[in-house]
Residue, then its C-alpha position, 0 to 999 in steps of 0.5 A: x510487528x510484521x516482518x518486512x516481507x509480509x509488509x512488502x507483499x501487502x504493499x504490492x497487493x494494494x498497488x496492484x489493486x489500485x491500478x486495476x481498471x475496476x478500482x475506479x471509485x474515487x473514495x476507494x482509490x483515495x483510501x488505498x493511496x493513503x494506506x500505500x503512503x502509510x506502508x511506505x513510511x513504515x518501510x522507510x523508517x526501517x532503513x533510517 
């Protein structure tokens, strides 16, 4: 299992990639959105 810092770093990287103007292909955007949501759930479960 990854540690929290590694997961947060990956989440921030994906968030920056998604907001990049060159990342405008809808399929790629949707994939990153799902991945970000999944990472968010993992982080939330750590604090429940």
